[in-house]
MIDOSE-1310 file (N, C-alpha, C; in nm, 2 decimals, decimal comma, always signed):
residues 261
mklr	+0,08/-0,12/+0,00/+0,00/+0,00/+0,00/+0,09/+0,13/+0,00; +0,06/+0,21/-0,09/+0,14/+0,33/-0,10/+0,09/+0,45/-0,01; +0,18/+0,50/+0,07/+0,15/+0,60/+0,17/+0,16/+0,73/+0,10; +0,07/+0,82/+0,12/+0,07/+0,96/+0,07/+0,07/+1,06/+0,18
fnrq	+0,15/+1,16/+0,17/+0,16/+1,27/+0,27/+0,05/+1,37/+0,23; -0,05/+1,39/+0,31/-0,15/+1,49/+0,29/-0,12/+1,62/+0,36; -0,08/+1,71/+0,29/-0,03/+1,84/+0,35/-0,14/+1,91/+0,41; -0,26/+1,92/+0,36/-0,38/+1,99/+0,42/-0,41/+1,92/+0,55
kfki	-0,42/+1,79/+0,56/-0,46/+1,73/+0,68/-0,35/+1,74/+0,79; -0,23/+1,74/+0,75/-0,11/+1,76/+0,84/-0,13/+1,91/+0,90; -0,16/+2,01/+0,81/-0,17/+2,14/+0,86/-0,29/+2,15/+0,96; -0,40/+2,08/+0,93/-0,51/+2,08/+1,01/-0,48/+2,03/+1,16
mlln	-0,41/+1,92/+1,16/-0,37/+1,86/+1,28/-0,27/+1,95/+1,35; -0,18/+2,01/+1,29/-0,08/+2,08/+1,35/-0,14/+2,22/+1,42; -0,23/+2,29/+1,34/-0,29/+2,40/+1,40/-0,38/+2,37/+1,52; -0,45/+2,26/+1,50/-0,54/+2,22/+1,62/-0,46/+2,18/+1,74
slsv	-0,35/+2,10/+1,72/-0,26/+2,06/+1,83/-0,19/+2,18/+1,90; -0,15/+2,28/+1,82/-0,08/+2,39/+1,88/-0,17/+2,47/+1,95; -0,29/+2,49/+1,91/-0,39/+2,56/+1,98/-0,42/+2,50/+2,11; -0,45/+2,38/+2,12/-0,47/+2,30/+2,25/-0,35/+2,31/+2,33
lltg	-0,23/+2,28/+2,28/-0,11/+2,27/+2,35/-0,07/+2,40/+2,42; -0,08/+2,51/+2,35/-0,05/+2,64/+2,40/-0,14/+2,69/+2,51; -0,27/+2,65/+2,48/-0,38/+2,69/+2,58/-0,36/+2,63/+2,71; -0,31/+2,50/+2,72/-0,28/+2,43/+2,84/-0,14/+2,46/+2,90
lipm	-0,04/+2,47/+2,80/+0,10/+2,48/+2,84/+0,13/+2,61/+2,90; +0,09/+2,72/+2,84/+0,13/+2,86/+2,88/+0,08/+2,89/+3,02; -0,04/+2,87/+3,05/-0,08/+2,89/+3,19/-0,02/+2,80/+3,29; +0,00/+2,67/+3,26/+0,07/+2,58/+3,34/+0,21/+2,63/+3,38
iiva	+0,28/+2,68/+3,29/+0,42/+2,72/+3,31/+0,42/+2,84/+3,40; +0,33/+2,94/+3,37/+0,32/+3,06/+3,45/+0,28/+3,03/+3,59; +0,18/+2,95/+3,61/+0,13/+2,91/+3,74/+0,24/+2,84/+3,82; +0,31/+2,74/+3,75/+0,42/+2,66/+3,82/+0,53/+2,76/+3,86
legl	+0,57/+2,85/+3,78/+0,68/+2,95/+3,82/+0,64/+3,03/+3,94; +0,51/+3,08/+3,94/+0,46/+3,15/+4,06/+0,46/+3,06/+4,19; +0,41/+2,94/+4,17/+0,41/+2,85/+4,28/+0,54/+2,81/+4,33; +0,64/+2,81/+4,25/+0,78/+2,78/+4,29/+0,85/+2,90/+4,36
ylpk	+0,80/+3,01/+4,32/+0,86/+3,14/+4,38/+0,80/+3,16/+4,52; +0,68/+3,14/+4,54/+0,61/+3,18/+4,66/+0,68/+3,12/+4,79; +0,72/+3,00/+4,80/+0,79/+2,96/+4,92/+0,92/+3,02/+4,95; +0,98/+3,08/+4,84/+1,11/+3,15/+4,86/+1,09/+3,29/+4,92
lqsh	+0,96/+3,34/+4,93/+0,94/+3,46/+4,99/+0,97/+3,46/+5,15; +0,95/+3,34/+5,20/+0,97/+3,33/+5,35/+1,11/+3,37/+5,39; +1,21/+3,34/+5,31/+1,35/+3,38/+5,34/+1,37/+3,53/+5,33; +1,27/+3,60/+5,28/+1,29/+3,75/+5,26/+1,18/+3,81/+5,33
mgpn	+1,13/+3,76/+5,45/+1,02/+3,81/+5,52/+1,07/+3,83/+5,67; +1,03/+3,94/+5,73/+1,05/+3,95/+5,87/+0,95/+3,88/+5,96; +0,96/+3,88/+6,09/+0,87/+3,82/+6,18/+0,74/+3,88/+6,18; +0,73/+4,01/+6,15/+0,61/+4,09/+6,15/+0,59/+4,15/+6,02
ifnf	+0,50/+4,10/+5,93/+0,49/+4,16/+5,79/+0,44/+4,30/+5,79; +0,38/+4,35/+5,91/+0,34/+4,48/+5,91/+0,44/+4,58/+5,96; +0,55/+4,53/+5,99/+0,66/+4,62/+6,04/+0,74/+4,67/+5,92; +0,72/+4,80/+5,88/+0,79/+4,87/+5,78/+0,91/+4,94/+5,81
nnfk	+0,94/+4,94/+5,94/+1,06/+5,01/+5,98/+1,19/+4,93/+5,93; +1,18/+4,79/+5,95/+1,28/+4,70/+5,90/+1,23/+4,64/+5,77; +1,25/+4,71/+5,66/+1,19/+4,68/+5,54/+1,23/+4,54/+5,48; +1,14/+4,46/+5,45/+1,16/+4,33/+5,38/+1,07/+4,32/+5,26
ygnl	+1,12/+4,31/+5,14/+1,04/+4,31/+5,02/+0,94/+4,19/+5,01; +0,98/+4,08/+5,09/+0,89/+3,97/+5,10/+0,76/+4,00/+5,17; +0,77/+4,09/+5,27/+0,66/+4,13/+5,35/+0,56/+4,21/+5,26; +0,62/+4,30/+5,18/+0,54/+4,38/+5,09/+0,47/+4,29/+4,98
itla	+0,53/+4,20/+4,93/+0,48/+4,11/+4,83/+0,36/+4,03/+4,89; +0,39/+3,97/+5,01/+0,29/+3,89/+5,08/+0,16/+3,97/+5,10; +0,18/+4,10/+5,15/+0,06/+4,19/+5,18/-0,01/+4,21/+5,05; +0,07/+4,24/+4,95/+0,00/+4,27/+4,82/-0,09/+4,15/+4,76
lwfg	-0,03/+4,03/+4,78/-0,10/+3,91/+4,73/-0,22/+3,88/+4,83; -0,20/+3,90/+4,95/-0,31/+3,87/+5,05/-0,43/+3,96/+5,03; -0,41/+4,10/+5,02/-0,52/+4,19/+5,01/-0,55/+4,21/+4,87; -0,46/+4,18/+4,78/-0,50/+4,20/+4,63/-0,57/+4,09/+4,57
spiv	-0,56/+3,97/+4,62/-0,62/+3,85/+4,56/-0,77/+3,86/+4,54; -0,84/+3,90/+4,65/-0,99/+3,92/+4,64/-1,03/+4,01/+4,53; -0,95/+4,13/+4,52/-0,99/+4,22/+4,42/-0,96/+4,17/+4,28; -0,85/+4,11/+4,26/-0,81/+4,05/+4,13/-0,91/+3,95/+4,09
tflf	-0,96/+3,85/+4,18/-1,05/+3,75/+4,14/-1,18/+3,81/+4,10; -1,22/+3,92/+4,18/-1,35/+3,99/+4,15/-1,35/+4,05/+4,00; -1,23/+4,11/+3,97/-1,22/+4,17/+3,85/-1,22/+4,06/+3,73; -1,17/+3,95/+3,76/-1,17/+3,84/+3,66/-1,32/+3,82/+3,64
wwft	-1,40/+3,80/+3,74/-1,54/+3,77/+3,72/-1,62/+3,88/+3,65; -1,58/+4,01/+3,70/-1,66/+4,12/+3,64/-1,64/+4,14/+3,49; -1,51/+4,13/+3,45/-1,49/+4,15/+3,31/-1,54/+4,03/+3,23; -1,53/+3,91/+3,27/-1,58/+3,80/+3,20/-1,73/+3,79/+3,21
klsg	-1,79/+3,86/+3,31/-1,93/+3,87/+3,32/-1,98/+3,95/+3,20; -1,91/+4,05/+3,17/-1,95/+4,14/+3,06/-1,94/+4,07/+2,92; -1,84/+3,98/+2,92/-1,82/+3,90/+2,79/-1,91/+3,77/+2,79; -1,97/+3,74/+2,90/-2,05/+3,62/+2,90/-1,99/+3,49/+2,95
qryi	-1,85/+3,49/+2,97/-1,78/+3,37/+3,01/-1,74/+3,40/+3,15; -1,83/+3,37/+3,25/-1,81/+3,41/+3,38/-1,82/+3,30/+3,48; -1,86/+3,17/+3,44/-1,90/+3,07/+3,54/-1,78/+3,03/+3,62; -1,66/+2,99/+3,56/-1,55/+2,95/+3,64/-1,49/+3,06/+3,72
nsff	-1,51/+3,18/+3,69/-1,46/+3,30/+3,77/-1,56/+3,33/+3,88; -1,67/+3,25/+3,89/-1,76/+3,27/+4,00/-1,69/+3,23/+4,13; -1,58/+3,15/+4,12/-1,50/+3,12/+4,23/-1,44/+3,23/+4,31; -1,46/+3,35/+4,25/-1,41/+3,47/+4,33/-1,48/+3,48/+4,46
vyti	-1,60/+3,42/+4,47/-1,68/+3,42/+4,60/-1,61/+3,34/+4,70; -1,55/+3,24/+4,66/-1,47/+3,15/+4,76/-1,35/+3,23/+4,81; -1,28/+3,30/+4,72/-1,16/+3,38/+4,76/-1,20/+3,49/+4,87; -1,31/+3,55/+4,84/-1,36/+3,65/+4,94/-1,41/+3,60/+5,06
sifi	-1,47/+3,48/+5,05/-1,52/+3,40/+5,17/-1,42/+3,37/+5,27; -1,30/+3,33/+5,22/-1,19/+3,29/+5,31/-1,10/+3,40/+5,34; -1,11/+3,51/+5,26/-1,03/+3,63/+5,29/-1,09/+3,70/+5,41; -1,21/+3,71/+5,43/-1,28/+3,80/+5,54/-1,23/+3,74/+5,67
ptli	-1,24/+3,61/+5,70/-1,19/+3,56/+5,83/-1,04/+3,58/+5,87; -0,96/+3,60/+5,76/-0,82/+3,63/+5,78/-0,79/+3,76/+5,84; -0,89/+3,85/+5,84/-0,87/+3,98/+5,90/-0,90/+3,98/+6,05; -0,97/+3,87/+6,10/-1,00/+3,86/+6,24/-0,87/+3,86/+6,33
plav	-0,77/+3,78/+6,30/-0,66/+3,78/+6,39/-0,57/+3,91/+6,39; -0,60/+4,00/+6,30/-0,53/+4,13/+6,30/-0,57/+4,21/+6,43; -0,68/+4,17/+6,49/-0,72/+4,25/+6,61/-0,63/+4,22/+6,73; -0,55/+4,11/+6,72/-0,45/+4,07/+6,83/-0,33/+4,17/+6,80
tkpa	-0,29/+4,23/+6,91/-0,18/+4,33/+6,91/-0,06/+4,26/+6,87; +0,02/+4,32/+6,78/+0,16/+4,27/+6,74/+0,25/+4,38/+6,73; +0,37/+4,39/+6,80/+0,41/+4,28/+6,88/+0,34/+4,27/+7,02; +0,29/+4,16/+7,05/+0,20/+4,15/+7,17/+0,28/+4,09/+7,28
kttt	+0,28/+4,15/+7,39/+0,34/+4,09/+7,51/+0,27/+3,96/+7,55; +0,34/+3,86/+7,59/+0,26/+3,74/+7,63/+0,21/+3,75/+7,77; +0,13/+3,84/+7,79/+0,07/+3,85/+7,93/-0,06/+3,77/+7,93; -0,11/+3,75/+8,04/-0,23/+3,66/+8,06/-0,35/+3,73/+7,99
knia	-0,36/+3,86/+8,00/-0,47/+3,93/+7,93/-0,46/+3,92/+7,78; -0,34/+3,93/+7,73/-0,33/+3,92/+7,58/-0,35/+3,78/+7,52; -0,30/+3,68/+7,61/-0,33/+3,54/+7,57/-0,48/+3,50/+7,57; -0,55/+3,56/+7,67/-0,70/+3,54/+7,68/-0,77/+3,60/+7,56
favf	-0,72/+3,72/+7,52/-0,79/+3,78/+7,40/-0,75/+3,70/+7,28; -0,63/+3,65/+7,27/-0,59/+3,57/+7,14/-0,67/+3,44/+7,13; -0,70/+3,38/+7,25/-0,79/+3,26/+7,25/-0,92/+3,30/+7,20; -0,97/+3,40/+7,26/-1,11/+3,45/+7,22/-1,11/+3,49/+7,06
dtkv	-1,01/+3,55/+7,02/-1,00/+3,59/+6,88/-1,00/+3,47/+6,79; -0,93/+3,37/+6,83/-0,92/+3,24/+6,75/-1,06/+3,18/+6,74; -1,13/+3,18/+6,85/-1,27/+3,13/+6,84/-1,36/+3,20/+6,75; -1,34/+3,33/+6,75/-1,43/+3,41/+6,65/-1,39/+3,39/+6,51
ffit	-1,25/+3,36/+6,49/-1,20/+3,34/+6,36/-1,26/+3,20/+6,30; -1,27/+3,10/+6,38/-1,34/+2,98/+6,33/-1,49/+3,00/+6,30; -1,55/+3,06/+6,39/-1,70/+3,09/+6,37/-1,72/+3,17/+6,24; -1,64/+3,28/+6,22/-1,66/+3,36/+6,10/-1,62/+3,28/+5,98
lyvt	-1,53/+3,20/+5,99/-1,48/+3,11/+5,87/-1,60/+3,02/+5,83; -1,67/+2,95/+5,93/-1,77/+2,86/+5,89/-1,90/+2,94/+5,83; -1,92/+3,07/+5,89/-2,04/+3,14/+5,84/-2,00/+3,19/+5,70; -1,88/+3,24/+5,67/-1,86/+3,29/+5,54/-1,85/+3,18/+5,43
lvig	-1,81/+3,06/+5,48/-1,80/+2,95/+5,38/-1,95/+2,91/+5,35; -2,04/+2,91/+5,43/-2,18/+2,88/+5,40/-2,24/+2,99/+5,31; -2,23/+3,11/+5,35/-2,28/+3,22/+5,27/-2,22/+3,22/+5,13; -2,09/+3,20/+5,12/-2,01/+3,20/+5,00/-2,06/+3,09/+4,91
fivn	-2,08/+2,97/+4,97/-2,13/+2,86/+4,89/-2,27/+2,88/+4,83; -2,35/+2,94/+4,90/-2,49/+2,97/+4,86/-2,48/+3,08/+4,74; -2,40/+3,18/+4,77/-2,39/+3,28/+4,66/-2,33/+3,22/+4,53; -2,22/+3,14/+4,55/-2,16/+3,08/+4,44/-2,26/+2,99/+4,35
iylv	-2,34/+2,91/+4,43/-2,44/+2,83/+4,36/-2,54/+2,92/+4,28; -2,58/+3,03/+4,35/-2,67/+3,12/+4,28/-2,61/+3,17/+4,15; -2,48/+3,21/+4,14/-2,42/+3,27/+4,03/-2,41/+3,17/+3,91; -2,41/+3,04/+3,95/-2,39/+2,93/+3,84/-2,53/+2,86/+3,82
rnll	-2,64/+2,91/+3,87/-2,77/+2,84/+3,88/-2,81/+2,79/+3,73; -2,77/+2,87/+3,62/-2,81/+2,82/+3,49/-2,74/+2,70/+3,45; -2,61/+2,69/+3,50/-2,53/+2,57/+3,46/-2,59/+2,45/+3,54; -2,64/+2,46/+3,65/-2,70/+2,35/+3,73/-2,82/+2,29/+3,66
kksn	-2,89/+2,37/+3,58/-3,00/+2,31/+3,50/-2,95/+2,22/+3,40; -2,83/+2,24/+3,34/-2,77/+2,16/+3,24/-2,70/+2,03/+3,30; -2,63/+2,05/+3,41/-2,56/+1,94/+3,47/-2,54/+1,96/+3,62; -2,57/+1,85/+3,69/-2,55/+1,85/+3,84/-2,40/+1,84/+3,87
wwlf	-2,32/+1,81/+3,78/-2,18/+1,80/+3,81/-2,12/+1,94/+3,86; -2,18/+2,05/+3,81/-2,13/+2,17/+3,86/-2,15/+2,19/+4,01; -2,26/+2,13/+4,06/-2,28/+2,14/+4,20/-2,16/+2,08/+4,28; -2,11/+1,96/+4,23/-2,00/+1,90/+4,29/-1,87/+1,98/+4,27
iisl	-1,85/+2,04/+4,15/-1,73/+2,11/+4,13/-1,72/+2,24/+4,21; -1,84/+2,31/+4,23/-1,85/+2,43/+4,31/-1,82/+2,39/+4,45; -1,87/+2,28/+4,50/-1,86/+2,25/+4,64/-1,72/+2,20/+4,68; -1,64/+2,16/+4,59/-1,51/+2,11/+4,63/-1,42/+2,19/+4,72
pymf	-1,40/+2,32/+4,68/-1,31/+2,41/+4,77/-1,37/+2,44/+4,90; -1,51/+2,45/+4,90/-1,58/+2,48/+5,03/-1,57/+2,36/+5,12; -1,59/+2,24/+5,07/-1,59/+2,12/+5,15/-1,44/+2,10/+5,20; -1,34/+2,11/+5,12/-1,21/+2,09/+5,16/-1,17/+2,18/+5,27
tsfl	-1,20/+2,31/+5,26/-1,17/+2,42/+5,36/-1,25/+2,39/+5,48; -1,37/+2,34/+5,48/-1,45/+2,32/+5,59/-1,40/+2,20/+5,67; -1,36/+2,09/+5,60/-1,30/+1,97/+5,67/-1,17/+2,01/+5,74; -1,09/+2,09/+5,67/-0,96/+2,13/+5,73/-0,99/+2,22/+5,85
aisy	-1,08/+2,31/+5,84/-1,11/+2,40/+5,95/-1,16/+2,32/+6,08; -1,25/+2,22/+6,05/-1,30/+2,14/+6,16/-1,19/+2,06/+6,22; -1,09/+2,02/+6,15/-0,98/+1,94/+6,21/-0,89/+2,03/+6,29; -0,86/+2,16/+6,25/-0,78/+2,24/+6,33/-0,86/+2,30/+6,45
hraf	-0,99/+2,32/+6,43/-1,08/+2,37/+6,54/-1,08/+2,27/+6,65; -1,09/+2,14/+6,61/-1,09/+2,03/+6,71/-0,97/+2,03/+6,79; -0,85/+2,05/+6,72/-0,72/+2,05/+6,79/-0,71/+2,16/+6,88; -0,76/+2,28/+6,84/-0,76/+2,40/+6,92/-0,85/+2,38/+7,05
lnlt	-0,96/+2,32/+7,03/-1,06/+2,30/+7,14/-1,00/+2,20/+7,24; -0,92/+2,10/+7,19/-0,86/+2,00/+7,27/-0,75/+2,07/+7,37; -0,68/+2,17/+7,31/-0,58/+2,25/+7,38/-0,64/+2,32/+7,50; -0,76/+2,38/+7,47/-0,82/+2,46/+7,58/-0,89/+2,38/+7,68
qysd	-0,91/+2,25/+7,65/-0,98/+2,16/+7,74/-0,89/+2,07/+7,83; -0,76/+2,09/+7,82/-0,67/+2,02/+7,90/-0,69/+2,05/+8,04; -0,67/+1,96/+8,13/-0,70/+1,98/+8,27/-0,60/+2,09/+8,33; -0,48/+2,10/+8,28/-0,38/+2,20/+8,33/-0,38/+2,33/+8,25
fsyr	-0,48/+2,34/+8,15/-0,48/+2,46/+8,07/-0,52/+2,59/+8,15; -0,45/+2,69/+8,12/-0,49/+2,82/+8,19/-0,42/+2,93/+8,10; -0,47/+3,05/+8,10/-0,40/+3,15/+8,03/-0,26/+3,19/+8,08; -0,25/+3,16/+8,21/-0,11/+3,19/+8,27/-0,02/+3,09/+8,23
nlsk	-0,05/+2,96/+8,22/+0,04/+2,86/+8,17/+0,07/+2,88/+8,03; -0,03/+2,92/+7,95/-0,01/+2,94/+7,81/+0,09/+3,07/+7,79; +0,07/+3,16/+7,87/+0,15/+3,28/+7,87/+0,30/+3,24/+7,89; +0,32/+3,16/+8,00/+0,46/+3,12/+8,03/+0,52/+3,04/+7,92
mfts	+0,44/+2,96/+7,85/+0,50/+2,88/+7,74/+0,54/+2,97/+7,62; +0,46/+3,08/+7,59/+0,50/+3,16/+7,48/+0,62/+3,25/+7,53; +0,62/+3,28/+7,66/+0,74/+3,37/+7,71/+0,87/+3,29/+7,69; +0,87/+3,16/+7,70/+0,99/+3,09/+7,68/+1,05/+3,08/+7,54
fkqv	+0,97/+3,12/+7,44/+1,01/+3,13/+7,31/+1,05/+3,27/+7,28; +1,14/+3,29/+7,18/+1,19/+3,42/+7,14/+1,12/+3,46/+7,01; +1,07/+3,58/+7,01/+1,00/+3,64/+6,89/+0,90/+3,55/+6,84; +0,81/+3,51/+6,92/+0,70/+3,42/+6,88/+0,57/+3,50/+6,88
diry	+0,50/+3,51/+6,77/+0,37/+3,58/+6,76/+0,27/+3,49/+6,83; +0,19/+3,55/+6,92/+0,09/+3,47/+6,99/-0,02/+3,43/+6,90; -0,03/+3,48/+6,78/-0,13/+3,44/+6,69/-0,10/+3,30/+6,63; +0,02/+3,25/+6,66/+0,06/+3,12/+6,61/-0,02/+3,02/+6,66
mnsl	-0,09/+3,04/+6,77/-0,18/+2,94/+6,82/-0,29/+2,91/+6,73; -0,32/+3,00/+6,64/-0,42/+2,98/+6,53/-0,34/+2,96/+6,40; -0,28/+2,84/+6,39/-0,21/+2,80/+6,28/-0,29/+2,80/+6,14; -0,41/+2,77/+6,16/-0,49/+2,77/+6,03/-0,50/+2,91/+5,97
wyqv	-0,48/+3,01/+6,04/-0,48/+3,15/+5,99/-0,39/+3,16/+5,87; -0,27/+3,11/+5,88/-0,16/+3,13/+5,78/-0,19/+3,04/+5,66; -0,25/+2,92/+5,68/-0,30/+2,84/+5,57/-0,41/+2,90/+5,49; -0,50/+2,96/+5,56/-0,62/+3,02/+5,49/-0,57/+3,14/+5,40
iafv	-0,47/+3,21/+5,46/-0,41/+3,32/+5,38/-0,35/+3,27/+5,25; -0,28/+3,15/+5,26/-0,22/+3,08/+5,15/-0,33/+3,04/+5,05; -0,44/+2,99/+5,10/-0,56/+2,95/+5,01/-0,61/+3,06/+4,94; -0,61/+3,18/+5,00/-0,65/+3,31/+4,93/-0,57/+3,33/+4,81
vvsm	-0,44/+3,32/+4,83/-0,34/+3,35/+4,72/-0,35/+3,25/+4,61; -0,35/+3,12/+4,66/-0,36/+3,00/+4,56/-0,48/+3,00/+4,47; -0,60/+3,04/+4,54/-0,72/+3,05/+4,46/-0,72/+3,16/+4,35; -0,64/+3,27/+4,38/-0,63/+3,37/+4,28/-0,54/+3,33/+4,17
ifle	-0,43/+3,25/+4,20/-0,34/+3,20/+4,11/-0,40/+3,10/+4,02; -0,49/+3,01/+4,08/-0,57/+2,92/+3,99/-0,66/+2,99/+3,89; -0,73/+3,09/+3,94/-0,82/+3,16/+3,84/-0,74/+3,24/+3,74; -0,62/+3,29/+3,78/-0,53/+3,35/+3,68/-0,49/+3,26/+3,58
gvni	-0,45/+3,14/+3,61/-0,42/+3,04/+3,51/-0,53/+3,00/+3,42; -0,65/+2,99/+3,47/-0,77/+2,96/+3,39/-0,80/+3,08/+3,29; -0,78/+3,20/+3,33/-0,81/+3,31/+3,25/-0,70/+3,33/+3,14; -0,57/+3,30/+3,18/-0,47/+3,30/+3,08/-0,50/+3,20/+2,97
gafv	-0,54/+3,08/+3,02/-0,57/+2,97/+2,92/-0,69/+3,01/+2,82; -0,79/+3,08/+2,89/-0,90/+3,13/+2,80/-0,86/+3,23/+2,70; -0,77/+3,32/+2,75/-0,71/+3,43/+2,66/-0,63/+3,36/+2,54; -0,54/+3,26/+2,57/-0,47/+3,21/+2,46/-0,56/+3,12/+2,37
wkkt	-0,66/+3,06/+2,42/-0,76/+2,99/+2,33/-0,83/+3,08/+2,24; -0,86/+3,20/+2,30/-0,94/+3,30/+2,22/-0,84/+3,36/+2,11; -0,71/+3,38/+2,15/-0,62/+3,43/+2,04/-0,58/+3,33/+1,94; -0,60/+3,21/+1,96/-0,57/+3,10/+1,86/-0,69/+3,06/+1,78
kkwr	-0,80/+3,14/+1,79/-0,93/+3,11/+1,74/-0,91/+3,10/+1,59; -0,83/+3,20/+1,54/-0,81/+3,20/+1,39/-0,75/+3,07/+1,33; -0,66/+3,02/+1,42/-0,61/+2,89/+1,38/-0,70/+2,78/+1,36; -0,80/+2,78/+1,45/-0,90/+2,68/+1,43/-1,00/+2,71/+1,32
kskk	-1,02/+2,84/+1,29/-1,10/+2,88/+1,18/-1,03/+2,84/+1,05; -0,89/+2,85/+1,05/-0,81/+2,82/+0,93/-0,83/+2,67/+0,91; -0,83/+2,59/+1,02/-0,85/+2,45/+1,00/-0,97/+2,41/+0,94; -1,08/+2,48/+0,97/-1,21/+2,44/+0,91/-1,21/+2,49/+0,76
aiqs	-1,14/+2,60/+0,73/-1,14/+2,65/+0,59/-1,06/+2,56/+0,51; -0,95/+2,51/+0,56/-0,86/+2,41/+0,49/-0,94/+2,28/+0,46; -1,01/+2,24/+0,56/-1,09/+2,11/+0,55/-1,19/+2,13/+0,44; -1,26/+2,25/+0,44/-1,36/+2,27/+0,34/-1,30/+2,28/+0,20
khdk	-1,19/+2,34/+0,19/-1,12/+2,35/+0,06/-1,08/+2,21/+0,01; -1,02/+2,13/+0,11/-0,98/+2,00/+0,07/-1,11/+1,91/+0,03; -1,23/+1,93/+0,09/-1,34/+1,86/+0,05/-1,39/+1,90/-0,09; -1,38/+2,03/-0,12/-1,42/+2,07/-0,24/-1,33/+2,02/-0,36
tdri	-1,21/+2,01/-0,33/-1,10/+1,96/-0,42/-1,13/+1,81/-0,45; -1,17/+1,74/-0,34/-1,19/+1,59/-0,36/-1,32/+1,57/-0,45; -1,42/+1,67/-0,43/-1,54/+1,65/-0,51/-1,52/+1,68/-0,66; -1,43/+1,78/-0,68/-1,40/+1,81/-0,82/-1,33/+1,70/-0,90
r	-1,24/+1,64/-0,81/-1,17/+1,51/-0,87/-1,27/+1,40/-0,89
């Protein structure tokens, strides 16, 4: 059997493959580079990110990512809302839902002296943090479902997709909350003993007792980076639309040629 090289079909496959490849590869590379860089910020951060007297550029970047992520994700949704492609960007609600509780621990004075009074307030603040997180997750989930209500009519899978980040964060919060409650329920627990423990450490932020706080801040940033990758992919897919149009045109031309023959 004689093999023939069909130039038109090869061009069709090449254009289609490049469009798909670039749509997936470009955002993956950008997100991966950002993900690899974020852990390195820790070595360029001071113990107090709000201390601008001893400037550390890592502190500034962390603050920008922390407070900028809800704004950026909302803008993703707003601009795609105008263009009609907004469903995946409805996850901006999740970013805002978990961002709000991260503001609660800021009420704890820093640098805070590890006095009994300050420890008592930090424990109270941590309790408020968990309650606020649960409430915002529930409200955020309801709002998120409302924003994609039209998709739910087409497929129930969207309900599962939307619920994933909320469920994961809720299970993690319950786990950390349980550990925190166990700490406060020890027979020898007292604010005085906890104060002595923190005093024995050097330059320790008493907000460290709420270790979930730092993880939730990381989730805020990661959710923004995820939506960034999705939107970059959508942008590349749109920009390579002409390639896919060329593919159809070439296929049509090839069909016409075959009919003439």
